[in-house]
MOPAC internal coordinates of N, CA, C and O (Angstrom, degrees):
PM7 1SCF
backbone

  N    0.0000 0     0.00 0     0.00 0    0    0    0
  C    1.4428 1     0.00 0     0.00 0    1    0    0
  C    1.5822 1   108.73 1     0.00 0    2    1    0
  O    1.2310 1   120.12 1   -51.15 1    3    2    1
  N    1.2796 1   117.38 1   128.85 1    3    2    1
  C    1.4519 1   121.40 1   175.41 1    5    3    2
  C    1.5378 1   109.38 1   -70.01 1    6    5    3
  O    1.2310 1   123.60 1   -30.62 1    7    6    5
  N    1.3809 1   110.69 1   149.38 1    7    6    5
  C    1.5122 1   118.34 1  -177.03 1    9    7    6
  C    1.5825 1   107.47 1   -83.33 1   10    9    7
  O    1.2310 1   120.18 1   -52.47 1   11   10    9
  N    1.2068 1   117.26 1   127.53 1   11   10    9
  C    1.4966 1   123.95 1   173.74 1   13   11   10
  C    1.5541 1   109.77 1   -71.26 1   14   13   11
  O    1.2310 1   119.59 1   162.63 1   15   14   13
  N    1.3060 1   118.40 1   -17.37 1   15   14   13
  C    1.4582 1   123.07 1   179.89 1   17   15   14
  C    1.5133 1   110.81 1   -91.52 1   18   17   15
  O    1.2310 1   119.24 1   167.59 1   19   18   17
  N    1.2391 1   119.05 1   -12.41 1   19   18   17
  C    1.5137 1   125.12 1  -178.22 1   21   19   18
  C    1.4333 1   110.49 1  -124.60 1   22   21   19
  O    1.2310 1   116.98 1  -102.13 1   23   22   21
  N    1.3343 1   123.36 1    77.87 1   23   22   21
  C    1.4618 1   122.06 1  -173.45 1   25   23   22
  C    1.4842 1   118.25 1   -65.90 1   26   25   23
  O    1.2310 1   120.45 1   160.86 1   27   26   25
  N    1.3110 1   116.75 1   -19.14 1   27   26   25
  C    1.4999 1   119.31 1   176.34 1   29   27   26
  C    1.5436 1   114.19 1   -86.90 1   30   29   27
  O    1.2310 1   120.52 1   174.42 1   31   30   29
  N    1.2799 1   116.61 1    -5.58 1   31   30   29
  C    1.4424 1   120.46 1   174.01 1   33   31   30
  C    1.4769 1   110.61 1   -67.15 1   34   33   31
  O    1.2310 1   119.07 1   -45.17 1   35   34   33
  N    1.3298 1   119.37 1   134.83 1   35   34   33
  C    1.4093 1   119.37 1  -173.44 1   37   35   34
  C    1.5376 1   110.00 1  -131.12 1   38   37   35
  O    1.2310 1   121.50 1   -18.09 1   39   38   37
  N    1.3873 1   114.74 1   161.91 1   39   38   37
  C    1.4115 1   122.87 1  -179.65 1   41   39   38
  C    1.5222 1   110.12 1  -120.84 1   42   41   39
  O    1.2310 1   120.13 1   -53.41 1   43   42   41
  N    1.2519 1   117.36 1   126.59 1   43   42   41
  C    1.4608 1   119.50 1  -176.45 1   45   43   42
  C    1.5097 1   112.15 1  -150.90 1   46   45   43
  O    1.2310 1   120.27 1    10.97 1   47   46   45
  N    1.3217 1   117.08 1  -169.03 1   47   46   45
  C    1.4809 1   123.22 1   177.29 1   49   47   46
  C    1.4557 1   111.55 1  -127.96 1   50   49   47
  O    1.2310 1   118.92 1   -47.46 1   51   50   49
  N    1.3534 1   119.66 1   132.54 1   51   50   49
  C    1.3625 1   125.45 1   176.98 1   53   51   50
  C    1.6194 1   105.77 1   -87.18 1   54   53   51
  O    1.2310 1   119.73 1   149.03 1   55   54   53
  N    1.2794 1   118.12 1   -30.97 1   55   54   53
  C    1.4597 1   126.52 1   172.01 1   57   55   54
  C    1.4583 1   109.05 1  -152.49 1   58   57   55
  O    1.2310 1   119.27 1     1.02 1   59   58   57
  N    1.3264 1   119.00 1  -178.98 1   59   58   57
  C    1.4452 1   121.34 1  -174.95 1   61   59   58
  C    1.5233 1   112.10 1   -64.03 1   62   61   59
  O    1.2310 1   120.22 1   147.50 1   63   62   61
  N    1.3686 1   117.18 1   -32.50 1   63   62   61
  C    1.4500 1   120.26 1  -178.83 1   65   63   62
  C    1.5461 1   112.70 1  -104.01 1   66   65   63
  O    1.2310 1   119.63 1  -176.17 1   67   66   65
  N    1.2476 1   118.32 1     3.83 1   67   66   65
  C    1.4788 1   120.24 1  -175.32 1   69   67   66
  C    1.5722 1   111.21 1  -129.19 1   70   69   67
  O    1.2310 1   119.82 1   -66.56 1   71   70   69
  N    1.3215 1   117.95 1   113.44 1   71   70   69
  C    1.4673 1   120.90 1   178.90 1   73   71   70
  C    1.4690 1   110.87 1  -110.86 1   74   73   71
  O    1.2310 1   120.04 1    -8.00 1   75   74   73
  N    1.3536 1   117.52 1   172.00 1   75   74   73
  C    1.3842 1   124.08 1   177.46 1   77   75   74
  C    1.6279 1   112.28 1  -143.54 1   78   77   75
  O    1.2310 1   120.22 1   -27.56 1   79   78   77
  N    1.2456 1   117.18 1   152.44 1   79   78   77
  C    1.4132 1   122.43 1   166.11 1   81   79   78
  C    1.4246 1   111.56 1  -137.19 1   82   81   79
  O    1.2310 1   122.57 1   -55.02 1   83   82   81
  N    1.3972 1   112.67 1   124.98 1   83   82   81
  C    1.4574 1   114.56 1  -176.74 1   85   83   82
  C    1.4717 1   114.09 1   144.42 1   86   85   83
  O    1.2310 1   120.55 1    41.92 1   87   86   85
  N    1.2967 1   116.55 1  -138.08 1   87   86   85
  C    1.4083 1   127.06 1  -172.01 1   89   87   86
  C    1.5912 1   112.04 1  -126.61 1   90   89   87
  O    1.2310 1   120.67 1   -11.99 1   91   90   89
  N    1.2452 1   116.32 1   168.01 1   91   90   89
  C    1.5044 1   121.15 1   169.14 1   93   91   90
  C    1.5297 1   107.63 1  -119.23 1   94   93   91
  O    1.2310 1   122.22 1   -27.57 1   95   94   93
  N    1.2860 1   113.35 1   152.43 1   95   94   93
  C    1.4554 1   118.94 1   175.48 1   97   95   94
  C    1.5144 1   110.96 1  -114.66 1   98   97   95
  O    1.2310 1   121.30 1   -39.42 1   99   98   97
  N    1.3312 1   115.13 1   140.58 1   99   98   97
  C    1.4854 1   118.19 1   179.20 1  101   99   98
  C    1.5755 1   100.16 1  -119.94 1  102  101   99
  O    1.2310 1   121.44 1   -49.18 1  103  102  101
  N    1.3062 1   114.86 1   130.82 1  103  102  101
  C    1.5018 1   119.01 1  -179.02 1  105  103  102
  C    1.5704 1   108.67 1  -129.14 1  106  105  103
  O    1.2310 1   123.51 1   -50.88 1  107  106  105
  N    1.3372 1   110.87 1   129.12 1  107  106  105
  C    1.5524 1   118.48 1   173.43 1  109  107  106
  C    1.4754 1   104.79 1  -100.15 1  110  109  107
  O    1.2310 1   122.97 1   -40.05 1  111  110  109
  N    1.3261 1   111.91 1   139.95 1  111  110  109
  C    1.4808 1   119.99 1  -179.58 1  113  111  110
  C    1.5301 1   107.63 1  -138.74 1  114  113  111
  O    1.2310 1   121.72 1   -44.92 1  115  114  113
  N    1.3959 1   114.32 1   135.08 1  115  114  113
  C    1.4089 1   116.79 1   176.70 1  117  115  114
  C    1.5685 1   107.42 1   -79.42 1  118  117  115
  O    1.2310 1   120.03 1   -61.82 1  119  118  117
  N    1.3027 1   117.56 1   118.18 1  119  118  117
  C    1.4450 1   126.52 1  -174.88 1  121  119  118
  C    1.5527 1   111.27 1   -51.01 1  122  121  119
  O    1.2310 1   120.92 1   130.14 1  123  122  121
  N    1.3902 1   115.85 1   -49.86 1  123  122  121
  C    1.3824 1   117.45 1  -174.53 1  125  123  122
  C    1.5677 1   116.99 1   -66.84 1  126  125  123
  O    1.2310 1   120.62 1   136.64 1  127  126  125
  N    1.2881 1   116.42 1   -43.36 1  127  126  125
  C    1.4572 1   126.32 1   179.19 1  129  127  126
  C    1.5223 1   115.76 1   -84.71 1  130  129  127
  O    1.2310 1   121.66 1   155.34 1  131  130  129
  N    1.3285 1   114.43 1   -24.66 1  131  130  129
  C    1.4815 1   125.52 1  -171.13 1  133  131  130
  C    1.5340 1   110.54 1    62.45 1  134  133  131
  O    1.2310 1   120.02 1  -157.77 1  135  134  133
  N    1.3086 1   117.57 1    22.23 1  135  134  133
  C    1.4999 1   121.04 1   173.64 1  137  135  134
  C    1.5175 1   111.93 1   -81.43 1  138  137  135
  O    1.2310 1   120.06 1   -40.72 1  139  138  137
  N    1.2985 1   117.50 1   139.28 1  139  138  137
  C    1.4241 1   122.42 1   174.82 1  141  139  138
  C    1.5878 1   108.12 1   -76.39 1  142  141  139
  O    1.2310 1   120.29 1   -60.83 1  143  142  141
  N    1.2845 1   117.05 1   119.17 1  143  142  141
  C    1.3885 1   121.77 1  -175.55 1  145  143  142
  C    1.5502 1   119.54 1   -97.59 1  146  145  143
  O    1.2310 1   123.38 1   159.76 1  147  146  145
  N    1.3556 1   111.12 1   -20.24 1  147  146  145
  C    1.4455 1   116.82 1   173.25 1  149  147  146
  C    1.5513 1   110.07 1  -167.47 1  150  149  147
  O    1.2310 1   120.32 1   -27.62 1  151  150  149
  N    1.2412 1   117.00 1   152.38 1  151  150  149
  C    1.4345 1   123.36 1   176.09 1  153  151  150
  C    1.5126 1   113.91 1  -134.08 1  154  153  151
  O    1.2310 1   120.36 1   -40.95 1  155  154  153
  N    1.2890 1   116.92 1   139.05 1  155  154  153
  C    1.4915 1   121.05 1   175.84 1  157  155  154
  C    1.5092 1   109.52 1  -126.98 1  158  157  155
  O    1.2310 1   120.89 1   -36.20 1  159  158  157
  N    1.2912 1   115.90 1   143.80 1  159  158  157
  C    1.4260 1   125.12 1   175.07 1  161  159  158
  C    1.5514 1   105.25 1  -116.28 1  162  161  159
  O    1.2310 1   120.29 1   -59.19 1  163  162  161
  N    1.3901 1   117.04 1   120.81 1  163  162  161
  C    1.4323 1   122.58 1  -176.49 1  165  163  162
  C    1.5447 1   108.85 1  -127.31 1  166  165  163
  O    1.2310 1   123.04 1   -21.12 1  167  166  165
  N    1.3272 1   111.79 1   158.88 1  167  166  165
  C    1.4641 1   116.02 1   174.39 1  169  167  166
  C    1.5779 1   111.32 1   -54.83 1  170  169  167
  O    1.2310 1   121.21 1   -37.22 1  171  170  169
  N    1.3246 1   115.30 1   142.78 1  171  170  169
  C    1.4422 1   120.43 1  -176.82 1  173  171  170
  C    1.5394 1   115.99 1   -60.67 1  174  173  171
  O    1.2310 1   120.29 1   159.07 1  175  174  173
  N    1.3272 1   117.05 1   -20.93 1  175  174  173
  C    1.5041 1   116.97 1  -179.35 1  177  175  174
  C    1.5374 1   113.54 1   -98.04 1  178  177  175
  O    1.2310 1   119.89 1  -178.66 1  179  178  177
  N    1.2891 1   117.82 1     1.34 1  179  178  177
  C    1.4271 1   122.62 1  -177.22 1  181  179  178
  C    1.5691 1   113.46 1   -81.53 1  182  181  179
  O    1.2310 1   118.00 1   -54.47 1  183  182  181
  N    1.2231 1   121.42 1   125.53 1  183  182  181
  C    1.4593 1   121.11 1   177.87 1  185  183  182
  C    1.5121 1   113.16 1   -55.93 1  186  185  183
  O    1.2310 1   119.30 1   -47.25 1  187  186  185
  N    1.3452 1   118.95 1   132.75 1  187  186  185
  C    1.4898 1   121.30 1  -178.12 1  189  187  186
  C    1.5199 1   111.59 1   -59.47 1  190  189  187
  O    1.2310 1   117.79 1   148.54 1  191  190  189
  N    1.2314 1   121.81 1   -31.46 1  191  190  189
  C    1.4889 1   125.60 1  -174.82 1  193  191  190
  C    1.4770 1   110.27 1   -67.51 1  194  193  191
  O    1.2310 1   118.85 1   153.81 1  195  194  193
  N    1.3934 1   119.80 1   -26.19 1  195  194  193
  C    1.4285 1   121.56 1  -173.01 1  197  195  194
  C    1.4993 1   111.23 1   -64.18 1  198  197  195
  O    1.2310 1   117.66 1   154.53 1  199  198  197
  N    1.3319 1   122.06 1   -25.47 1  199  198  197
  C    1.4082 1   124.56 1   178.98 1  201  199  198
  C    1.5405 1   115.09 1  -113.79 1  202  201  199
  O    1.2310 1   120.51 1  -160.91 1  203  202  201
  N    1.2913 1   116.64 1    19.09 1  203  202  201
  C    1.4168 1   122.32 1  -176.33 1  205  203  202
  C    1.5096 1   111.83 1   -62.60 1  206  205  203
  O    1.2310 1   120.98 1   130.60 1  207  206  205
  N    1.3036 1   115.74 1   -49.40 1  207  206  205
  C    1.4766 1   123.26 1  -179.85 1  209  207  206
  C    1.5042 1   108.84 1   -56.86 1  210  209  207
  O    1.2310 1   120.45 1   130.38 1  211  210  209
  N    1.2890 1   116.74 1   -49.62 1  211  210  209
  C    1.5358 1   122.96 1   179.45 1  213  211  210
  C    1.5442 1   110.23 1   -57.22 1  214  213  211
  O    1.2310 1   121.26 1   132.46 1  215  214  213
  N    1.3648 1   115.19 1   -47.54 1  215  214  213
  C    1.4966 1   117.58 1  -176.17 1  217  215  214
  C    1.5556 1   109.53 1   -62.50 1  218  217  215
  O    1.2310 1   120.27 1   136.41 1  219  218  217
  N    1.3268 1   117.09 1   -43.59 1  219  218  217
  C    1.4325 1   123.38 1  -175.31 1  221  219  218
  C    1.6302 1   108.19 1   -65.63 1  222  221  219
  O    1.2310 1   121.63 1   134.92 1  223  222  221
  N    1.2959 1   114.49 1   -45.08 1  223  222  221
  C    1.4645 1   119.94 1  -179.17 1  225  223  222
  C    1.5495 1   113.23 1   -64.28 1  226  225  223
  O    1.2310 1   122.45 1   135.58 1  227  226  225
  N    1.3644 1   112.90 1   -44.42 1  227  226  225
  C    1.4285 1   114.46 1   178.78 1  229  227  226
  C    1.5526 1   112.32 1   -71.28 1  230  229  227
  O    1.2310 1   119.15 1   150.36 1  231  230  229
  N    1.3201 1   119.23 1   -29.64 1  231  230  229
  C    1.3732 1   121.84 1   170.90 1  233  231  230
  C    1.5015 1   113.77 1   -63.82 1  234  233  231
  O    1.2310 1   120.16 1   137.73 1  235  234  233
  N    1.3269 1   117.30 1   -42.27 1  235  234  233
  C    1.4896 1   123.67 1   174.81 1  237  235  234
  C    1.5004 1   109.52 1   -59.70 1  238  237  235
  O    1.2310 1   119.77 1   134.16 1  239  238  237
  N    1.3437 1   118.04 1   -45.84 1  239  238  237
  C    1.4932 1   121.68 1  -178.37 1  241  239  238
  C    1.5283 1   108.97 1   -59.61 1  242  241  239
  O    1.2310 1   120.47 1   138.12 1  243  242  241
  N    1.4092 1   116.70 1   -41.88 1  243  242  241
  C    1.4171 1   118.68 1  -174.96 1  245  243  242
  C    1.5886 1   109.80 1   -71.14 1  246  245  243
  O    1.2310 1   120.14 1   151.48 1  247  246  245
  N    1.2857 1   117.33 1   -28.52 1  247  246  245
  C    1.3867 1   123.57 1  -177.64 1  249  247  246
  C    1.5756 1   110.27 1   -84.48 1  250  249  247
  O    1.2310 1   120.76 1   151.94 1  251  250  249
  N    1.3050 1   116.14 1   -28.06 1  251  250  249
  C    1.4754 1   121.87 1  -177.26 1  253  251  250
  C    1.4957 1   106.63 1    76.69 1  254  253  251
  O    1.2310 1   119.66 1  -155.55 1  255  254  253
  N    1.2900 1   118.25 1    24.45 1  255  254  253
  C    1.5477 1   121.25 1   178.76 1  257  255  254
  C    1.4519 1   109.52 1  -150.43 1  258  257  255
  O    1.2310 1   119.23 1   -23.31 1  259  258  257
  N    1.3546 1   119.08 1   156.69 1  259  258  257
  C    1.4458 1   123.47 1  -179.04 1  261  259  258
  C    1.5459 1   107.97 1   -88.61 1  262  261  259
  O    1.2310 1   122.10 1   -29.41 1  263  262  261
  N    1.3231 1   113.57 1   150.59 1  263  262  261
  C    1.4415 1   122.06 1   178.12 1  265  263  262
  C    1.5524 1   109.09 1   -87.35 1  266  265  263
  O    1.2310 1   119.86 1   -51.83 1  267  266  265
  N    1.3200 1   117.87 1   128.17 1  267  266  265
  C    1.4883 1   118.82 1   174.65 1  269  267  266
  C    1.4706 1   112.07 1   -87.03 1  270  269  267
  O    1.2310 1   119.54 1   152.38 1  271  270  269
  N    1.3372 1   118.49 1   -27.62 1  271  270  269
  C    1.4995 1   122.50 1  -179.26 1  273  271  270
  C    1.5655 1   108.97 1  -133.92 1  274  273  271
  O    1.2310 1   121.42 1   -30.15 1  275  274  273
  N    1.3007 1   114.90 1   149.85 1  275  274  273
  C    1.3941 1   121.85 1   176.56 1  277  275  274
  C    1.5851 1   107.36 1  -129.22 1  278  277  275
  O    1.2310 1   120.99 1   -60.58 1  279  278  277
  N    1.2957 1   115.71 1   119.42 1  279  278  277
  C    1.4317 1   117.78 1  -177.43 1  281  279  278
  C    1.5665 1   107.56 1  -106.84 1  282  281  279
  O    1.2310 1   119.09 1   -50.90 1  283  282  281
  N    1.3220 1   119.34 1   129.10 1  283  282  281
  C    1.4439 1   119.51 1  -179.74 1  285  283  282
  C    1.4910 1   111.64 1  -152.44 1  286  285  283
  O    1.2310 1   121.69 1     6.58 1  287  286  285
  N    1.3165 1   114.37 1  -173.42 1  287  286  285
  C    1.4420 1   119.70 1   176.88 1  289  287  286
  C    1.5566 1   110.71 1   -93.85 1  290  289  287
  O    1.2310 1   120.29 1    13.23 1  291  290  289
  N    1.2930 1   117.06 1  -166.77 1  291  290  289
  C    1.4696 1   121.07 1  -175.30 1  293  291  290
  C    1.5316 1   114.44 1   -53.79 1  294  293  291
  O    1.2310 1   121.57 1   146.97 1  295  294  293
  N    1.4127 1   114.59 1   -33.03 1  295  294  293
  C    1.4355 1   119.79 1  -179.66 1  297  295  294
  C    1.5664 1   109.85 1   -58.81 1  298  297  295
  O    1.2310 1   118.21 1   155.45 1  299  298  297
  N    1.2924 1   121.01 1   -24.55 1  299  298  297
  C    1.3926 1   126.85 1  -177.63 1  301  299  298
  C    1.6049 1   111.41 1   -92.36 1  302  301  299
  O    1.2310 1   121.82 1   170.83 1  303  302  301
  N    1.2878 1   114.12 1    -9.17 1  303  302  301
  C    1.4394 1   120.11 1  -173.82 1  305  303  302
  C    1.5572 1   117.17 1   -91.50 1  306  305  303
  O    1.2310 1   122.23 1  -175.62 1  307  306  305
  N    1.3143 1   113.33 1     4.38 1  307  306  305
  C    1.5467 1   117.60 1  -178.39 1  309  307  306
  C    1.5669 1   107.44 1   -81.13 1  310  309  307
  O    1.2310 1   121.95 1   -27.13 1  311  310  309
  N    1.3020 1   113.87 1   152.87 1  311  310  309
  C    1.5043 1   118.95 1   176.72 1  313  311  310
  C    1.4865 1   112.97 1   -57.75 1  314  313  311
  O    1.2310 1   121.87 1   141.12 1  315  314  313
  N    1.3162 1   114.02 1   -38.88 1  315  314  313
  C    1.5598 1   114.58 1   177.79 1  317  315  314
  C    1.4719 1   110.87 1   -59.52 1  318  317  315
  O    1.2310 1   118.74 1   128.95 1  319  318  317
  N    1.2947 1   120.00 1   -51.05 1  319  318  317
  C    1.4942 1   121.09 1  -176.75 1  321  319  318
  C    1.5760 1   109.74 1   -62.82 1  322  321  319
  O    1.2310 1   120.37 1   139.86 1  323  322  321
  N    1.3381 1   116.90 1   -40.14 1  323  322  321
  C    1.4265 1   121.06 1  -179.57 1  325  323  322
  C    1.5290 1   110.27 1   -61.35 1  326  325  323
  O    1.2310 1   120.36 1   138.44 1  327  326  325
  N    1.3336 1   116.92 1   -41.56 1  327  326  325
  C    1.4462 1   121.58 1   179.05 1  329  327  326
  C    1.5687 1   109.19 1   -67.41 1  330  329  327
  O    1.2310 1   119.92 1   132.17 1  331  330  329
  N    1.3213 1   117.76 1   -47.83 1  331  330  329
  C    1.4541 1   117.47 1   175.55 1  333  331  330
  C    1.5682 1   117.67 1   -57.62 1  334  333  331
  O    1.2310 1   123.06 1   151.31 1  335  334  333
  N    1.3547 1   111.75 1   -28.69 1  335  334  333
  C    1.4978 1   111.77 1  -179.68 1  337  335  334
  C    1.5022 1   113.09 1   -89.60 1  338  337  335
  O    1.2310 1   121.35 1  -171.06 1  339  338  337
  N    1.3210 1   115.02 1     8.94 1  339  338  337
  C    1.4710 1   123.12 1   167.77 1  341  339  338
  C    1.5004 1   115.13 1    61.65 1  342  341  339
  O    1.2310 1   120.18 1    51.71 1  343  342  341
  N    1.3673 1   117.26 1  -128.29 1  343  342  341
  C    1.4680 1   121.21 1  -178.24 1  345  343  342
  C    1.4992 1   115.70 1   -83.81 1  346  345  343
  O    1.2310 1   119.66 1  -177.55 1  347  346  345
  N    1.2990 1   118.26 1     2.45 1  347  346  345
  C    1.4679 1   121.82 1   178.40 1  349  347  346
  C    1.5378 1   106.25 1   -71.13 1  350  349  347
  O    1.2310 1   121.65 1   -41.09 1  351  350  349
  N    1.3111 1   114.45 1   138.91 1  351  350  349
  C    1.4039 1   121.09 1   177.40 1  353  351  350
  C    1.5198 1   108.10 1   -75.59 1  354  353  351
  O    1.2310 1   120.04 1   -57.73 1  355  354  353
  N    1.3549 1   117.53 1   122.27 1  355  354  353
  C    1.4380 1   122.30 1   179.57 1  357  355  354
  C    1.4927 1   108.53 1  -102.91 1  358  357  355
  O    1.2310 1   121.25 1   -56.77 1  359  358  357
  N    1.3371 1   115.21 1   123.23 1  359  358  357
  C    1.4409 1   122.83 1   175.96 1  361  359  358
  C    1.5386 1   106.83 1  -107.51 1  362  361  359
  O    1.2310 1   119.40 1   -80.86 1  363  362  361
  N    1.3048 1   118.75 1    99.14 1  363  362  361
  C    1.4650 1   124.76 1  -175.38 1  365  363  362
  C    1.5176 1   107.07 1  -157.59 1  366  365  363
  O    1.2310 1   118.91 1   -35.76 1  367  366  365
  N    1.3698 1   119.68 1   144.24 1  367  366  365
  C    1.4458 1   119.44 1   168.90 1  369  367  366
  C    1.4815 1   112.08 1   -60.76 1  370  369  367
  O    1.2310 1   120.68 1   -30.80 1  371  370  369
  N    1.3193 1   116.31 1   149.20 1  371  370  369
  C    1.5070 1   119.50 1   179.71 1  373  371  370
  C    1.5800 1   103.27 1   -81.36 1  374  373  371
  O    1.2310 1   123.07 1   -22.61 1  375  374  373
  N    1.2920 1   111.72 1   157.39 1  375  374  373
  C    1.4545 1   120.76 1  -179.59 1  377  375  374
  C    1.5336 1   109.51 1   -68.14 1  378  377  375
  O    1.2310 1   120.15 1   -47.89 1  379  378  377
  N    1.2744 1   117.33 1   132.11 1  379  378  377
  C    1.4839 1   120.53 1  -178.67 1  381  379  378
  C    1.5248 1   109.45 1   -88.12 1  382  381  379
  O    1.2310 1   118.46 1   -40.45 1  383  382  381
  N    1.2789 1   120.54 1   139.55 1  383  382  381
  C    1.4645 1   122.89 1  -179.14 1  385  383  382
  C    1.5575 1   111.27 1   -62.65 1  386  385  383
  O    1.2310 1   121.81 1   -36.09 1  387  386  385
  N    1.3967 1   114.14 1   143.91 1  387  386  385
  C    1.3722 1   121.72 1  -178.83 1  389  387  386
  C    1.5329 1   113.22 1   -83.72 1  390  389  387
  O    1.2310 1   119.37 1   156.95 1  391  390  389
  N    1.2750 1   118.80 1   -23.05 1  391  390  389
  C    1.4352 1   122.35 1  -178.60 1  393  391  390
  C    1.5361 1   110.33 1  -122.71 1  394  393  391
  O    1.2310 1   121.86 1   -21.67 1  395  394  393
  N    1.3024 1   114.05 1   158.33 1  395  394  393
  C    1.4912 1   116.66 1  -177.02 1  397  395  394
  C    1.4739 1   113.48 1   -74.16 1  398  397  395
  O    1.2310 1   120.11 1   169.28 1  399  398  397
  N    1.3663 1   117.39 1   -10.72 1  399  398  397
  C    1.4305 1   121.45 1   179.71 1  401  399  398
  C    1.5464 1   111.95 1   -86.21 1  402  401  399
  O    1.2310 1   119.32 1   161.52 1  403  402  401
  N    1.2919 1   118.90 1   -18.48 1  403  402  401
  C    1.5303 1   122.01 1  -179.02 1  405  403  402
  C    1.5132 1   108.86 1   -76.87 1  406  405  403
  O    1.2310 1   123.24 1   -28.63 1  407  406  405
  N    1.2804 1   111.39 1   151.37 1  407  406  405
  C    1.4492 1   120.37 1   174.54 1  409  407  406
  C    1.5223 1   112.66 1   -89.38 1  410  409  407
  O    1.2310 1   119.87 1   -38.16 1  411  410  409
  N    1.2925 1   117.86 1   141.84 1  411  410  409
  C    1.4264 1   122.26 1   173.19 1  413  411  410
  C    1.4851 1   112.88 1  -108.42 1  414  413  411
  O    1.2310 1   120.34 1    -7.66 1  415  414  413
  N    1.2950 1   116.95 1   172.34 1  415  414  413
  C    1.4639 1   122.13 1  -177.39 1  417  415  414
  C    1.5603 1   107.60 1   -59.85 1  418  417  415
  O    1.2310 1   122.13 1   143.03 1  419  418  417
  N    1.3171 1   113.53 1   -36.97 1  419  418  417
  C    1.5027 1   117.79 1  -179.14 1  421  419  418
  C    1.5114 1   113.81 1   -62.08 1  422  421  419
  O    1.2310 1   119.52 1   159.42 1  423  422  421
  N    1.3216 1   118.52 1   -20.58 1  423  422  421
  C    1.4618 1   120.88 1  -178.74 1  425  423  422
  C    1.5838 1   110.84 1   -76.42 1  426  425  423
  O    1.2310 1   120.06 1   171.13 1  427  426  425
  N    1.2961 1   117.50 1    -8.87 1  427  426  425
  C    1.4448 1   122.80 1  -178.71 1  429  427  426
  C    1.5180 1   116.25 1  -101.58 1  430  429  427
  O    1.2310 1   119.52 1   -34.29 1  431  430  429
  N    1.2921 1   118.52 1   145.71 1  431  430  429
  C    1.4168 1   118.30 1   176.08 1  433  431  430
  C    1.5559 1   107.62 1   -96.43 1  434  433  431
  O    1.2310 1   120.02 1   -65.16 1  435  434  433
  N    1.3669 1   117.56 1   114.84 1  435  434  433
  C    1.3993 1   122.11 1  -174.80 1  437  435  434
  C    1.5013 1   110.01 1  -112.19 1  438  437  435
  O    1.2310 1   122.47 1   -65.48 1  439  438  437
  N    1.3091 1   112.87 1   114.52 1  439  438  437
  C    1.5185 1   121.20 1  -178.10 1  441  439  438
  C    1.5212 1   109.10 1  -109.05 1  442  441  439
  O    1.2310 1   121.12 1   -91.40 1  443  442  441
  N    1.3428 1   115.47 1    88.60 1  443  442  441
  C    1.4670 1   121.42 1   178.75 1  445  443  442
  C    1.5096 1   115.62 1   -57.35 1  446  445  443
  O    1.2310 1   122.72 1   137.88 1  447  446  445
  N    1.3567 1   112.40 1   -42.12 1  447  446  445
  C    1.4784 1   118.90 1   179.99 1  449  447  446
  C    1.5646 1   109.83 1   -67.08 1  450  449  447
  O    1.2310 1   117.41 1   144.20 1  451  450  449
  N    1.2627 1   122.53 1   -35.80 1  451  450  449
  C    1.4222 1   126.39 1  -178.20 1  453  451  450
  C    1.5700 1   110.51 1   -92.25 1  454  453  451
  O    1.2310 1   121.57 1   176.05 1  455  454  453
  N    1.3968 1   114.60 1    -3.95 1  455  454  453
  C    1.4583 1   120.82 1  -177.01 1  457  455  454
  C    1.5921 1   112.92 1    47.93 1  458  457  455
  O    1.2310 1   123.32 1  -125.76 1  459  458  457
  N    1.3654 1   111.23 1    54.24 1  459  458  457
  C    1.4799 1   119.72 1  -177.11 1  461  459  458
  C    1.5120 1   110.81 1  -145.26 1  462  461  459
  O    1.2310 1   121.68 1   -34.57 1  463  462  461
  N    1.3336 1   114.39 1   145.43 1  463  462  461
  C    1.4585 1   120.65 1   176.74 1  465  463  462
  C    1.5072 1   111.80 1  -126.58 1  466  465  463
  O    1.2310 1   120.19 1   -47.54 1  467  466  465
  N    1.2511 1   117.25 1   132.46 1  467  466  465
  C    1.4934 1   121.44 1  -179.09 1  469  467  466
  C    1.5257 1   110.84 1  -115.16 1  470  469  467
  O    1.2310 1   120.02 1   -42.58 1  471  470  469
  N    1.3393 1   117.57 1   137.42 1  471  470  469
  C    1.3846 1   119.72 1  -178.86 1  473  471  470
  C    1.5203 1   111.09 1   -93.36 1  474  473  471
  O    1.2310 1   118.16 1    -7.38 1  475  474  473
  N    1.4058 1   121.12 1   172.62 1  475  474  473
  C    1.4116 1   121.14 1  -176.97 1  477  475  474
  C    1.5267 1   113.65 1   -60.46 1  478  477  475
  O    1.2310 1   120.95 1   154.93 1  479  478  477
  N    1.3108 1   115.80 1   -25.07 1  479  478  477
  C    1.5381 1   121.00 1  -177.12 1  481  479  478
  C    1.4838 1   113.20 1   -87.22 1  482  481  479
  O    1.2310 1   120.54 1  -174.71 1  483  482  481
  N    1.3470 1   116.57 1     5.29 1  483  482  481
  C    1.4939 1   122.20 1   177.49 1  485  483  482
  C    1.4885 1   115.62 1    92.35 1  486  485  483
  O    1.2310 1   117.80 1   175.34 1  487  486  485
  N    1.2888 1   121.80 1    -4.66 1  487  486  485
  C    1.5042 1   122.13 1   178.97 1  489  487  486
  C    1.5322 1   109.31 1   -74.94 1  490  489  487
  O    1.2310 1   121.53 1   -34.31 1  491  490  489
  N    1.3090 1   114.67 1   145.69 1  491  490  489
  C    1.4717 1   119.16 1   179.38 1  493  491  490
  C    1.5871 1   108.86 1  -123.84 1  494  493  491
  O    1.2310 1   121.42 1   -27.84 1  495  494  493
  N    1.2907 1   114.88 1   152.16 1  495  494  493
  C    1.4388 1   121.37 1   174.54 1  497  495  494
  C    1.5079 1   112.43 1  -145.66 1  498  497  495
  O    1.2310 1   120.84 1   -23.48 1  499  498  497
  N    1.3650 1   115.99 1   156.52 1  499  498  497
  C    1.4180 1   120.16 1   172.99 1  501  499  498
  C    1.5062 1   109.89 1  -113.04 1  502  501  499
  O    1.2310 1   120.15 1  -174.02 1  503  502  501
  N    1.3406 1   117.32 1     5.98 1  503  502  501
  C    1.5027 1   126.06 1   180.00 1  505  503  502
  C    1.4838 1   103.92 1  -108.53 1  506  505  503
  O    1.2310 1   120.36 1   -73.89 1  507  506  505
  N    1.2955 1   116.91 1   106.11 1  507  506  505
  C    1.3771 1   123.21 1   177.63 1  509  507  506
  C    1.5809 1   112.93 1  -160.13 1  510  509  507
  O    1.2310 1   123.13 1   -22.11 1  511  510  509
  N    1.3124 1   111.61 1   157.89 1  511  510  509
  C    1.5357 1   114.36 1   177.84 1  513  511  510
  C    1.5402 1   105.15 1  -127.97 1  514  513  511
  O    1.2310 1   120.10 1   180.00 1  515  514  513

C-alpha cells in the first residue's frame, strides 16, 4: 500500500516477478578518493537519467571542481543525458532499442580516425554527436 504521507513514493516493477514500493537513491562518488560527493532521493518510478545533470553539477559544486568523466549505467548512456552533460566524457552503455525495428549504435559504421559515421543504408556524415 502506498503511503498517503509520502506522495512521491511510487510502486512499480523492476521485472515481471519483482516489484518495489518507495524511492531510488542516486549517489555521486569521487573515484580517486572514494568520497560520496552528493546524494539524491527520487521517486521510485522516475528514470535515473532525468536528474543526471543535476547530480553531476551538485557533486561538482560540493567538490569545488569540475568532473572530467561521468561513469554510470544505461540511464546515463542516452543521447539526451550525454548532451546535458556537455563536454564531460560519459562512460555508460548506450540504451538498447526496445523493438526489433529500431536501430542500435551497433548498426552504424563509426570511424573515429576518419571522423565519419555511416548508416545501414550507406549514407555517411561527419556531423554527429
